[in-house]
C-alpha positions as CSV (number, residue, x, y, z in Angstrom):
1,M,3.5,20.1,-7.5
2,K,3.8,16.6,-6.2
3,R,5.4,16.0,-2.8
4,D,8.0,13.2,-2.1
5,L,5.2,11.4,-0.3
6,D,3.1,11.4,-3.4
7,Y,5.9,9.6,-5.3
8,A,6.3,7.2,-2.4
9,A,2.6,6.3,-2.6
10,V,3.0,5.5,-6.3
11,A,6.0,3.3,-5.5
12,V,4.0,1.4,-2.9
13,Q,1.0,1.0,-5.3
14,T,3.3,-0.2,-8.1
15,A,4.9,-2.8,-5.8
16,I,1.4,-4.1,-4.8
17,Q,0.3,-4.2,-8.4
18,N,3.4,-6.0,-9.5
19,K,3.2,-8.6,-6.8
20,F,-0.6,-9.3,-6.6
21,S,-2.3,-8.2,-9.8
22,R,-2.0,-11.6,-11.5
23,H,-3.9,-13.3,-8.7
24,R,-6.2,-10.6,-7.3
25,D,-8.7,-8.0,-8.5
26,L,-7.2,-4.7,-7.4
27,S,-10.0,-2.4,-8.6
28,K,-11.0,-1.4,-5.0
29,L,-7.4,-0.8,-3.9
30,K,-6.6,2.7,-2.9
31,V,-3.1,4.0,-2.0
32,E,-3.1,7.6,-0.9
33,A,-0.5,10.0,0.4
34,L,-1.7,11.7,3.5
35,E,0.0,14.4,5.5
36,L,2.8,12.3,6.9
37,T,2.0,8.7,6.0
38,I,0.7,6.6,3.2
39,R,-2.7,4.8,3.5
40,I,-3.5,1.5,1.8
41,S,-7.2,0.6,1.8
42,L,-9.0,-2.3,0.4
43,N,-12.7,-2.7,1.1
44,E,-13.2,-2.0,4.8
45,H,-9.6,-2.7,5.8
46,E,-6.7,-0.2,5.8
47,T,-3.2,0.3,7.1
48,R,-0.9,3.3,7.2
49,G,2.8,3.7,7.4
50,S,5.9,5.1,5.8
51,R,7.1,4.1,2.4
52,D,9.7,1.8,3.8
53,Q,7.3,0.2,6.3
54,L,4.7,-0.5,3.6
55,L,7.2,-1.7,1.0
56,A,8.6,-4.2,3.7
57,L,5.0,-5.4,4.3
58,V,4.5,-5.9,0.5
59,R,7.8,-7.7,0.2
60,N,7.1,-10.1,3.1
61,A,3.3,-10.6,2.5
62,L,2.0,-13.8,1.1
63,D,-1.3,-12.2,0.1
64,L,-2.8,-8.7,-0.1
65,D,-5.1,-9.2,2.9
66,A,-2.0,-9.6,5.1
67,I,-0.9,-6.1,4.1
68,V,-4.2,-4.2,4.6
69,A,-4.9,-6.0,7.9
70,A,-1.5,-5.1,9.3
71,T,-1.0,-2.2,11.7
72,S,2.1,-0.4,10.7
73,E,1.8,3.0,12.5
């Protein structure tokens, strides 16, 4: 059975794909629901946060690197 955090991770991944997939290869993007947070990783960079924190990062970011380089814990 999926947890609420699993569905939140899907929402974050969908937001990223909708915003950046036309301009960027997202094949190495990973969005994972952890115990209490969601982790976004791309290559060697990652960030973690809540659904709301990460969706705000996506909304305000001009590129994907700004999201995975952010520290949102």
